[in-house]
KELO-97751 format. One record per residue (C-alpha): residue number from 1; residue in one letter; x, y, z. Coordinates in Angstrom, 1 decimal, padded with zeros to 4 digits. Each point is the difference from the previous one (the first is absolute). Example, Ala and Ser with C-alpha at 12.3 -4.5 7.8 and 13.67 -1.06 7.14 Angstrom:
1 / A / 012.3 / -004.5 / 007.8 $
2 / S / 001.4 / 003.4 / -000.7 $
END
This chain:
1 / M / 000.0 / 000.0 / 000.0 $
2 / E / 001.3 / 003.4 / -001.0 $
3 / S / 001.0 / 002.5 / 002.7 $
4 / V / -002.4 / 002.9 / -000.2 $
5 / R / 001.5 / 003.4 / -000.8 $
6 / V / -002.3 / 003.0 / -000.2 $
7 / R / 000.6 / 003.7 / -000.4 $
8 / F / -001.6 / 003.4 / 000.7 $
9 / A / 001.1 / 002.5 / -002.6 $
10 / P / -001.4 / 003.5 / 000.7 $
11 / S / 000.7 / 003.1 / -002.0 $
12 / P / 001.1 / 003.0 / 002.1 $
13 / T / -002.3 / 002.5 / -001.8 $
14 / G / -002.4 / 000.9 / 002.8 $
15 / M / -001.3 / -000.9 / 003.5 $
16 / F / -000.3 / -003.6 / 001.2 $
17 / H / -003.4 / -001.0 / -001.2 $
18 / V / -002.1 / -002.5 / 001.9 $
19 / G / -000.3 / -002.1 / -003.2 $
20 / S / 003.8 / -000.2 / -000.2 $
21 / A / 000.1 / -000.9 / 003.7 $
22 / R / -002.5 / -002.8 / -000.5 $
23 / T / 002.0 / -001.3 / -003.0 $
24 / A / 003.2 / 000.0 / 002.2 $
25 / L / -002.0 / -001.7 / 002.8 $
26 / F / -001.3 / -002.8 / -002.2 $
27 / N / 003.5 / -000.6 / -001.3 $
28 / W / 001.4 / 000.0 / 003.5 $
29 / L / -002.7 / -002.3 / 001.3 $
30 / Y / 000.6 / -002.5 / -002.8 $
31 / A / 003.7 / 000.0 / 000.7 $
32 / R / -000.5 / -000.5 / 003.7 $
33 / H / -002.7 / -002.7 / -000.6 $
34 / T / 002.3 / -002.0 / -002.3 $
35 / G / 003.3 / 000.7 / 001.7 $
36 / G / 001.1 / 001.8 / -003.1 $
37 / T / 001.9 / 003.3 / -000.6 $
38 / F / -001.5 / 003.5 / -000.2 $
39 / V / 002.1 / 002.3 / -002.2 $
40 / L / -000.4 / 003.8 / 000.0 $
41 / R / 000.8 / 001.7 / -003.3 $
42 / V / -000.5 / 003.7 / -000.7 $
43 / E / -000.9 / 000.7 / -003.7 $
44 / D / 001.6 / 003.4 / -000.3 $
45 / T / 001.1 / 000.1 / -003.7 $
46 / D / -002.5 / 002.9 / -000.7 $
47 / A / 002.4 / 002.8 / 001.1 $
48 / A / -002.5 / 002.8 / -000.8 $
49 / R / -002.6 / -001.2 / 002.5 $
50 / N / 002.1 / -001.8 / 002.7 $
51 / K / 000.8 / 001.7 / 003.2 $
52 / T / 002.2 / -001.1 / 002.9 $
53 / E / -002.6 / 001.1 / 002.6 $
54 / Y / -002.5 / -002.4 / -001.5 $
55 / V / 002.5 / -002.9 / 000.4 $
56 / D / 000.2 / 001.0 / 003.7 $
57 / V / -003.8 / 000.1 / 000.3 $
58 / I / -000.2 / -003.6 / -001.5 $
59 / L / 002.7 / -001.4 / 002.3 $
60 / R / -001.5 / 001.7 / 003.1 $
61 / G / -003.4 / -001.3 / -000.9 $
62 / L / 001.2 / -003.6 / -000.5 $
63 / Q / 001.9 / 000.1 / 003.3 $
64 / W / -002.9 / 001.5 / 001.8 $
65 / L / -002.3 / -002.8 / -001.2 $
66 / G / 002.6 / -002.6 / 001.1 $
67 / M / 000.8 / -001.3 / -003.4 $
68 / N / 003.7 / -000.7 / 000.1 $
69 / W / 001.6 / -000.9 / -003.3 $
70 / D / 002.5 / -002.9 / -000.2 $
71 / E / 002.4 / 001.0 / -002.8 $
72 / G / 001.8 / 003.0 / -001.3 $
73 / P / 003.5 / 001.6 / -000.1 $
74 / Q / 001.6 / 000.5 / 003.4 $
75 / I / 000.1 / 003.6 / 001.4 $
76 / G / 001.3 / 001.6 / 003.1 $
77 / G / 003.5 / -001.6 / -000.2 $
78 / G / -001.3 / -003.4 / -000.7 $
79 / V / -001.7 / -000.5 / 003.4 $
80 / K / -001.7 / -003.4 / 000.0 $
81 / G / -003.7 / 000.3 / -000.8 $
82 / D / 000.4 / 003.7 / -001.0 $
83 / R / -001.0 / -000.2 / -003.7 $
84 / G / -001.4 / 002.5 / -002.3 $
85 / P / -002.2 / -000.6 / -003.0 $
86 / Y / 001.2 / -000.6 / -003.5 $
87 / F / -000.1 / 003.2 / -002.2 $
88 / Q / -000.5 / -000.5 / -003.7 $
89 / S / 001.8 / 003.3 / -000.6 $
90 / Q / 003.2 / -001.8 / 001.2 $
91 / R / -000.5 / -003.0 / -002.4 $
92 / G / 000.3 / 001.7 / -003.3 $
93 / E / 002.7 / -002.3 / -001.4 $
94 / I / -002.2 / -003.0 / 000.5 $
95 / Y / -002.8 / 001.6 / -002.1 $
96 / R / 002.4 / 001.1 / -002.7 $
97 / R / 001.2 / -003.6 / -000.4 $
98 / A / -003.6 / -001.1 / -000.4 $
99 / V / -000.7 / 002.6 / -002.7 $
100 / D / 003.2 / -000.9 / -001.8 $
101 / K / -001.1 / -003.7 / 000.0 $
102 / L / -003.4 / 000.8 / -001.5 $
103 / L / 001.6 / 002.3 / -002.6 $
104 / G / 002.6 / -002.6 / -000.9 $
105 / E / -002.6 / -002.7 / -000.5 $
106 / G / -002.2 / 002.3 / -002.1 $
107 / K / -002.7 / 000.0 / 002.6 $
108 / A / 000.3 / 003.7 / 000.5 $
109 / Y / 000.8 / 003.0 / -002.3 $
110 / E / 000.7 / 003.7 / 000.1 $
111 / S / -002.8 / 002.4 / -000.8 $
112 / D / 000.5 / 003.8 / 000.2 $
113 / G / 002.7 / -000.4 / 002.6 $
114 / A / -002.0 / -002.3 / 002.2 $
115 / I / 000.2 / -003.8 / 000.1 $
116 / R / -003.1 / -002.0 / -000.7 $
117 / F / -000.7 / -003.7 / 000.7 $
118 / R / -001.6 / -002.0 / -002.8 $
119 / T / -003.2 / -001.0 / 001.7 $
120 / P / -001.3 / -003.4 / -001.2 $
121 / K / -003.3 / 000.2 / -001.8 $
122 / T / -001.2 / -003.3 / 001.3 $
123 / P / -002.6 / -000.5 / 002.8 $
124 / A / 001.4 / -000.1 / 003.6 $
125 / V / -001.4 / -001.9 / 002.9 $
126 / V / 000.6 / 001.2 / 003.5 $
127 / H / -000.3 / -002.8 / 002.6 $
128 / D / -001.0 / 001.8 / 003.1 $
129 / L / -000.3 / -001.5 / 003.5 $
130 / I / -002.9 / 002.3 / 000.9 $
131 / C / -001.6 / 001.0 / -003.3 $
132 / G / 000.4 / -003.3 / -001.8 $
133 / D / 001.0 / -000.2 / -003.7 $
134 / I / -000.4 / 003.2 / -002.0 $
135 / T / 000.7 / 000.2 / -003.7 $
136 / F / 001.3 / 003.2 / -001.7 $
137 / D / -000.3 / 000.7 / -003.7 $
138 / R / 003.3 / 001.5 / -001.0 $
139 / T / -000.8 / 000.3 / -003.7 $
140 / N / 000.0 / 003.8 / 000.0 $
141 / E / 002.3 / 000.4 / 003.0 $
142 / P / 002.6 / 002.7 / -000.8 $
143 / D / 003.7 / -000.7 / 000.4 $
144 / L / 001.0 / 000.9 / 003.5 $
145 / V / 002.5 / 002.8 / 000.9 $
146 / I / 002.6 / -001.5 / 002.4 $
147 / Q / 002.6 / 002.8 / 000.0 $
148 / R / -000.7 / 003.7 / -000.3 $
149 / K / 001.8 / 002.4 / -002.3 $
150 / D / 002.1 / 001.1 / 003.0 $
151 / G / 001.3 / -003.5 / 000.5 $
152 / S / -002.1 / -000.7 / 003.2 $
153 / P / -001.8 / -003.4 / 000.1 $
154 / V / -003.8 / -000.2 / 000.2 $
155 / F / -002.0 / -001.6 / 002.8 $
156 / H / -001.0 / -003.1 / -002.0 $
157 / L / 003.7 / -000.9 / -000.8 $
158 / V / 001.4 / 000.6 / 003.5 $
159 / N / -002.9 / -001.7 / 001.7 $
160 / V / 000.5 / -003.2 / -002.1 $
161 / V / 003.8 / 000.0 / 000.1 $
162 / D / 000.1 / 000.4 / 003.8 $
163 / D / -002.6 / -002.7 / 000.6 $
164 / L / 002.2 / -002.3 / -002.0 $
165 / E / 003.3 / 001.1 / 001.5 $
166 / M / -001.4 / -000.2 / 003.5 $
167 / G / -001.6 / -003.4 / -000.5 $
168 / I / -003.5 / 001.2 / 000.9 $
169 / T / -002.4 / -002.9 / 000.1 $
170 / H / -003.3 / 001.8 / 000.6 $
171 / V / -001.0 / 003.4 / -001.2 $
172 / I / -002.8 / 001.2 / 002.3 $
173 / R / -001.3 / 003.4 / -001.1 $
174 / G / -003.2 / 002.1 / -000.6 $
175 / E / -002.5 / -001.1 / -002.7 $
176 / D / 000.7 / 003.3 / -001.8 $
177 / H / 003.3 / -001.6 / -001.1 $
178 / L / -001.7 / -003.0 / -001.6 $
179 / S / 000.1 / 001.5 / -003.5 $
180 / N / 003.7 / 000.5 / 000.4 $
181 / T / 000.6 / -003.6 / 000.7 $
182 / Q / -000.5 / -001.2 / -003.6 $
183 / K / 002.8 / 002.5 / -001.0 $
184 / H / 002.2 / -001.3 / 002.7 $
185 / L / -000.5 / -003.6 / -001.0 $
186 / A / 001.2 / 000.9 / -003.5 $
187 / L / 003.1 / 001.7 / 001.3 $
188 / I / 000.8 / -002.9 / 002.3 $
189 / E / -000.3 / -002.4 / -002.9 $
190 / A / 002.2 / 002.2 / -002.2 $
191 / L / 002.6 / 000.1 / 002.8 $
192 / G / -000.1 / -003.8 / 000.3 $
193 / G / -001.3 / 000.1 / 003.6 $
194 / Q / -002.5 / -002.0 / 002.0 $
195 / P / -003.1 / 002.0 / 000.9 $
196 / P / -001.0 / 000.3 / 003.6 $
197 / H / -003.4 / -000.9 / 001.3 $
198 / Y / -002.4 / 003.0 / -000.1 $
199 / A / -002.6 / 001.0 / 002.5 $
200 / H / -002.0 / 003.2 / -000.6 $
201 / I / -001.8 / 001.2 / 003.1 $
202 / P / -003.2 / 002.0 / -000.1 $
203 / L / 000.0 / 003.8 / -000.1 $
204 / I / -001.0 / 002.2 / 003.0 $
205 / L / -003.0 / 002.1 / -000.7 $
206 / N / -001.5 / 003.0 / 001.8 $
207 / P / -003.4 / -000.5 / 001.7 $
208 / N / -001.7 / 001.4 / -003.2 $
209 / G / 001.7 / -002.7 / -002.1 $
210 / S / 002.6 / 002.2 / -001.7 $
211 / K / 003.6 / -001.1 / 000.0 $
212 / M / 001.9 / 001.4 / 003.0 $
213 / S / 002.5 / 002.6 / -001.2 $
214 / K / 002.9 / 001.7 / 001.8 $
215 / R / -002.2 / 003.1 / 000.4 $
216 / D / -002.9 / -001.7 / 001.8 $
217 / A / -000.6 / 000.2 / 003.7 $
218 / G / 001.6 / -002.8 / 002.0 $
219 / A / 002.4 / -001.0 / -002.8 $
220 / S / 003.3 / 000.9 / 001.6 $
221 / I / 001.7 / -002.3 / 002.6 $
222 / E / 001.7 / 003.2 / 001.3 $
223 / D / -003.3 / 001.3 / 001.0 $
224 / Y / -000.6 / -002.9 / 002.3 $
225 / I / 003.4 / 000.3 / 001.6 $
226 / D / -000.6 / 003.7 / 000.6 $
227 / Q / -003.5 / -000.6 / 001.4 $
228 / G / 001.3 / -002.5 / 002.6 $
229 / Y / -001.5 / -003.2 / -001.5 $
230 / L / 001.6 / -003.2 / 001.3 $
231 / P / 002.1 / -001.8 / -002.7 $
232 / A / -001.4 / -003.4 / 001.0 $
233 / A / -003.6 / 001.2 / -000.4 $
234 / V / 000.7 / 001.5 / -003.5 $
235 / R / 001.8 / -003.2 / -001.0 $
236 / N / -002.9 / -002.0 / 001.3 $
237 / Y / -002.4 / 002.0 / -002.1 $
238 / L / 002.1 / -000.2 / -003.2 $
239 / C / 000.0 / -003.8 / 000.4 $
240 / L / -003.8 / 000.1 / -000.4 $
241 / L / 000.1 / 002.0 / -003.3 $
242 / G / -000.3 / -003.0 / -002.3 $
243 / W / 000.6 / -002.8 / 002.4 $
244 / S / -001.7 / -001.4 / 003.1 $
245 / P / 000.5 / -002.8 / 002.5 $
246 / K / -003.3 / -001.5 / -001.1 $
247 / D / -001.6 / 000.1 / 003.4 $
248 / N / -001.4 / 003.5 / -000.1 $
249 / R / 002.6 / 001.4 / 002.5 $
250 / E / 001.2 / 003.5 / -000.5 $
251 / L / 002.6 / 000.0 / 002.8 $
252 / I / 002.8 / -002.5 / -000.7 $
253 / T / 003.6 / -000.1 / 001.1 $
254 / I / 002.8 / 000.2 / -002.6 $
255 / E / 001.2 / -003.4 / 001.1 $
256 / E / -003.4 / -001.5 / -000.9 $
257 / V / 000.0 / 001.8 / -003.3 $
258 / I / 003.4 / -001.3 / -000.9 $
259 / A / -001.1 / -003.6 / 000.9 $
260 / K / -003.1 / 000.3 / -002.1 $
261 / F / 000.9 / 002.2 / -003.0 $
262 / D / 000.2 / -001.5 / -003.4 $
263 / L / -000.5 / 001.4 / -003.5 $
264 / P / -003.0 / -002.1 / -001.1 $
265 / Q / -001.9 / 001.5 / 003.0 $
266 / V / 000.3 / 003.6 / -001.4 $
267 / N / -003.3 / 001.3 / -001.1 $
268 / R / -000.5 / 000.7 / -003.7 $
269 / A / -002.4 / 002.9 / 000.7 $
270 / N / 001.3 / 003.5 / 000.6 $
271 / A / 000.2 / 001.1 / 003.7 $
272 / R / -001.8 / 003.2 / 001.2 $
273 / F / 001.9 / 002.1 / 002.6 $
274 / D / -002.0 / 000.6 / 003.1 $
275 / A / 001.6 / 002.7 / 002.2 $
276 / D / -002.6 / -000.6 / 002.7 $
277 / K / 000.9 / -003.7 / 000.3 $
278 / L / 003.7 / 000.9 / 000.2 $
279 / F / -000.8 / 002.5 / 002.7 $
280 / W / -002.0 / -002.6 / 002.0 $
281 / I / 002.8 / -002.6 / -000.4 $
282 / N / 002.6 / 002.6 / 001.3 $
283 / G / -002.3 / 000.7 / 003.0 $
284 / E / 000.0 / -003.7 / 000.8 $
285 / Y / 003.7 / -000.2 / -000.2 $
286 / F / 000.4 / 003.1 / 002.1 $
287 / R / -002.1 / -001.5 / 002.8 $
288 / A / 002.0 / -003.2 / -000.1 $
289 / L / 003.3 / 001.8 / 000.4 $
290 / D / 001.7 / 000.0 / 003.4 $
291 / I / 001.4 / 003.2 / 001.4 $
292 / D / 003.6 / -001.0 / -000.7 $
293 / A / -000.8 / -000.4 / -003.7 $
294 / L / -002.1 / 003.1 / -000.3 $
295 / E / 002.2 / 002.4 / 002.0 $
296 / P / 002.6 / 000.8 / -002.8 $
297 / L / -002.7 / 000.9 / -002.5 $
298 / A / -001.9 / 002.1 / 002.5 $
299 / V / 003.2 / 001.8 / 001.2 $
300 / S / 001.0 / 000.8 / -003.7 $
301 / I / -003.4 / 001.3 / -000.9 $
302 / L / -000.5 / 002.2 / 003.1 $
303 / Q / 003.5 / 001.4 / -000.2 $
304 / K / -000.4 / 000.9 / -003.6 $
305 / R / -003.1 / 001.9 / 000.9 $
306 / G / 001.8 / 001.8 / 002.8 $
307 / I / -002.3 / -001.6 / 002.7 $
308 / L / 002.6 / -002.1 / 001.7 $
309 / P / 003.3 / 001.6 / 001.1 $
310 / D / 003.4 / -001.6 / -000.5 $
311 / K / 000.1 / -000.9 / 003.7 $
312 / F / -003.1 / -001.3 / 001.6 $
313 / D / -001.3 / -002.2 / 002.8 $
314 / H / -000.1 / -003.5 / -001.7 $
315 / A / -002.1 / -001.6 / 002.7 $
316 / Y / -002.6 / 002.8 / -000.3 $
317 / F / 000.1 / -000.2 / -003.8 $
318 / R / -000.5 / -003.7 / -000.1 $
319 / A / -002.9 / 000.1 / 002.5 $
320 / A / -001.7 / 002.7 / -002.2 $
321 / L / 000.6 / -002.1 / -003.1 $
322 / A / -001.4 / -003.1 / 001.6 $
323 / I / -003.4 / 001.6 / 000.8 $
324 / V / -000.5 / 001.8 / -003.4 $
325 / K / 001.3 / -003.0 / -002.1 $
326 / E / -003.5 / -001.5 / -000.2 $
327 / K / -001.4 / 003.2 / -001.5 $
328 / V / 002.6 / 000.4 / -002.8 $
329 / K / -000.3 / -001.7 / -003.4 $
330 / V / 003.0 / 001.7 / -001.7 $
331 / G / 003.0 / 001.9 / 001.1 $
332 / R / -001.1 / 003.4 / -001.3 $
333 / E / -002.7 / 000.0 / 002.7 $
334 / L / 002.5 / -000.2 / 002.9 $
335 / P / 000.6 / 003.8 / 000.2 $
336 / D / -003.7 / 000.6 / 000.5 $
337 / W / -000.3 / -002.7 / 002.7 $
338 / M / 003.2 / 000.8 / 001.8 $
339 / S / 000.9 / 003.7 / -000.3 $
340 / Y / -001.8 / 001.1 / 003.2 $
341 / F / 002.2 / -002.4 / 002.0 $
342 / F / 002.9 / 002.2 / -000.7 $
343 / D / -001.6 / 003.5 / -000.2 $
344 / E / -001.5 / 001.9 / 002.9 $
345 / D / -001.3 / 002.7 / -002.3 $
346 / F / -002.1 / -002.2 / -002.2 $
347 / K / -003.1 / 001.4 / -001.8 $
348 / F / -003.5 / -000.9 / 001.0 $
349 / D / -002.5 / -001.4 / -002.5 $
350 / E / -002.3 / 003.0 / -000.4 $
351 / A / -003.2 / -002.0 / -000.6 $
352 / A / 000.7 / -002.1 / 003.0 $
353 / V / 000.7 / 003.0 / 002.2 $
354 / K / -003.5 / 001.4 / -000.8 $
355 / K / -001.6 / -003.3 / 000.7 $
356 / V / 002.0 / -001.2 / 003.1 $
357 / F / 001.3 / 003.1 / 001.8 $
358 / T / -003.4 / 001.2 / 001.1 $
359 / P / -000.3 / 001.5 / 003.5 $
360 / E / -000.7 / -003.4 / 001.3 $
361 / G / 002.8 / -001.6 / -001.9 $
362 / L / 002.5 / 002.6 / 001.3 $
363 / T / -001.3 / -000.5 / 003.5 $
364 / N / 000.7 / -003.7 / -000.4 $
365 / V / 003.6 / 000.7 / -001.1 $
366 / A / 000.5 / 002.0 / 003.2 $
367 / R / -001.6 / -002.8 / 002.1 $
368 / L / 002.3 / -002.5 / -001.6 $
369 / R / 003.1 / 002.1 / 000.6 $
370 / E / -000.9 / 000.3 / 003.7 $
371 / R / -000.7 / -003.7 / 000.4 $
372 / L / 002.9 / -001.4 / -002.0 $
373 / A / 002.4 / 002.3 / 001.8 $
374 / L / -000.7 / -002.0 / 003.1 $
375 / I / 001.1 / -003.3 / -001.5 $
376 / D / 003.4 / -001.4 / 001.0 $
377 / S / 002.1 / 000.4 / -003.1 $
378 / R / 001.1 / -003.6 / 000.3 $
379 / N / -003.6 / -001.0 / -000.3 $
380 / F / -000.8 / 002.1 / -003.1 $
381 / K / -000.9 / -003.1 / -002.0 $
382 / A / -002.8 / -000.8 / -002.4 $
383 / D / -002.1 / -002.1 / 002.4 $
384 / A / 000.2 / 002.4 / 002.9 $
385 / L / -000.8 / 002.9 / -002.3 $
386 / E / -003.1 / -001.7 / -001.4 $
387 / A / -001.2 / -000.6 / 003.6 $
388 / E / 000.5 / 003.7 / 000.8 $
389 / F / -002.0 / 001.1 / -003.1 $
390 / K / -002.9 / -002.4 / 000.9 $
391 / T / 000.0 / 001.2 / 003.6 $
392 / L / 000.0 / 003.6 / -000.9 $
393 / A / -002.8 / -000.5 / -002.6 $
394 / A / -002.1 / -001.8 / 002.6 $
395 / A / 000.6 / 002.8 / 002.6 $
396 / T / -001.1 / 002.7 / -002.5 $
397 / G / -002.9 / -001.9 / -001.5 $
398 / Q / 001.5 / -000.3 / -003.5 $
399 / K / 000.9 / -002.7 / -002.4 $
400 / T / 003.7 / -000.7 / -000.2 $
401 / G / 000.0 / 001.2 / -003.6 $
402 / A / -000.7 / 003.6 / 001.2 $
403 / L / 003.5 / -000.2 / 001.6 $
404 / V / 001.8 / -002.0 / -002.6 $
405 / H / -000.7 / 002.3 / -003.0 $
406 / P / 001.3 / 003.3 / 001.6 $
407 / A / 002.9 / -001.9 / 001.6 $
408 / R / 001.1 / -001.4 / -003.4 $
409 / L / -000.3 / 003.3 / -001.8 $
410 / A / 001.9 / 001.8 / 002.8 $
411 / V / 003.0 / -002.3 / -000.1 $
412 / S / 000.2 / -000.6 / -003.8 $
413 / G / -001.9 / 002.7 / -001.8 $
414 / R / -001.9 / -002.8 / -001.8 $
415 / P / -003.5 / -001.5 / 000.5 $
416 / V / 001.2 / -003.5 / -000.8 $
417 / G / 003.0 / -002.1 / 000.8 $
418 / P / 001.2 / -003.0 / 001.9 $
419 / S / -001.5 / -001.2 / 003.3 $
420 / L / -000.2 / 003.1 / 002.2 $
421 / Y / 001.2 / -001.7 / 003.2 $
422 / H / 003.0 / -001.5 / -001.7 $
423 / L / 000.6 / 003.4 / -001.7 $
424 / L / 000.0 / 001.8 / 003.4 $
425 / E / 002.3 / -002.7 / 001.4 $
426 / V / 002.6 / 000.4 / -002.8 $
427 / L / -000.1 / 003.9 / 000.2 $
428 / G / 000.5 / -000.2 / 003.8 $
429 / Q / -001.5 / 002.0 / 002.8 $
430 / R / 002.2 / 003.1 / -000.5 $
431 / R / -000.9 / 000.4 / -003.7 $
432 / V / -003.7 / -000.8 / 000.6 $
433 / L / -000.4 / 002.6 / 002.8 $
434 / S / 002.0 / 002.6 / -002.0 $
435 / R / -002.3 / -000.5 / -003.0 $
436 / F / -003.1 / 000.2 / 002.1 $
437 / E / 001.3 / 003.3 / 001.4 $
438 / R / 000.7 / 001.3 / -003.6 $
439 / V / -003.6 / -000.7 / -000.9 $
440 / E / -001.3 / 001.9 / 003.1 $
441 / K / 002.2 / 003.0 / -000.9 $
442 / Q / -000.8 / 000.0 / -003.7 $
443 / F / -003.7 / -000.7 / 000.1 $
444 / G / -001.0 / 000.8 / 003.6 $
445 / A / -001.5 / -002.5 / 002.5 $
446 / P / -003.0 / 001.0 / 002.1 $
447 / V / -000.1 / -002.4 / 002.9 $
448 / A / -003.5 / -001.2 / 001.1 $
END
C-alpha cells in the first residue's frame, strides 16, 4: 500500500479564506488518518499579486488552527522540527527543465514570446474519489499557456511539476479546480508521470446560496482570531463543512475526527456556512475550558483593550474569569463582562438606572451598605451574602429581587451578569462597600 502524501498549496494573494482553511484541514486530516505526510507548498509564482504579509497570514492561521505540516526546508539554523513551507518562487530551475523537456519533445511550442502546451483534443476522464468519474470533451480546448512572456511559469505547470516532484499521492482541493484537473492530467501524461488520486471537495456557500468570496462576512480566518474565537471550535466547525461523523453530533474532538475521517465520506453537495452555528459551537467550547486554558486568551484580549494592566492580581483575575466564563461565548465579549472588575469609575447603564435606581432602589443600596459592612471580611462569601440578602428582604417586607437588582447595578453598572452573590464575593467587601458609597453620592440615597 502506498504511503499517503498530500499537500496544501495556497497562493499568498489575500487573506486566509475559510474555504482555504477547510481545504488545508481535509488534507491534514487525511494525512493524520492514514499516517501519511502533510506537505505545505506556497504557490507564489505570480509576482504581481503575491505579498509577504499574506504568507505570514496563512502560516499564522494554520498554526492557530493546530495544523502542523510535516515537510519543508529547514529554517532557523536547522533546528529539528523547525521547517518552513516550500516556495515555488525558489524552484524556478525545476520548472525550466520541465518546459525544456516539453519543448524538446515537440509537446510545447513558442507563441508570441510565451510557451504553449499542445493540449490533446481527445476526451479526458477524471477519476475522482468524491465526485466519481467525470468526462471532459477537449475537442475545442485551446493550447495551454505554461510559461508567460516574461519567463515565469504558469500555475498549471508548476502545480503539476511539484505534485510529481514531491510524490504527492492524493490531491484534495476545492471543486472549483475540477475543470483544471483534465488539463493537469494531460500535462502529467506528457511529462511521463503517474497521476495522483484526485478528490474535489464541495464548495462553501453563503446562507443565500452564493459562493463565499473573500469579501463576504465571516470569510477570513484572521477575523476569528481577532474576535477571540477558540481554534479548536473553529476547526470543529470546519470539519462539518462537507463531512460529518454520521451520528448527528456537532461537537466532536479532533482525535475522533482523525480516527473517522476518510475521503469517501465527504459530502458531494456544497456546504452552507452558518455563522450562528459556529458561534454556538464556540460557546460550548468556551464553557468546557478550564481557567488555566482560558487565562492566556483572556489576558491577551483584556490587555489589548487596555482593561487589564501589565501587573495585576492573578488570584482576583482568575476568580473573576471563573464566574463570567459561563456567560461568554466568544473572546470579544470578555471586555464587556470583565471591565468593571478593574475599573472603579465604570459607567452605569442608563436605561437600568432609570428602572432600578428609584428612591426605593437607592434606599436598598444604603440598607445593604450598612448591613454588609457588619460582616466579618473573612465571611464575605456567597452563601453568607445570600443569607444576608434574604434576611434583609424579610425584615423590610420585600422580595429578594428588590435588593438584588440595585446591588448588581451598583457594583457593576450592568443590569445582568454572573451570580450576584459570587460576584460580591469576588469583588470583596472593600470594593463592594466603596461602590455602594459611590452610588449614594452620585444618585442620592433617601433612607426610609
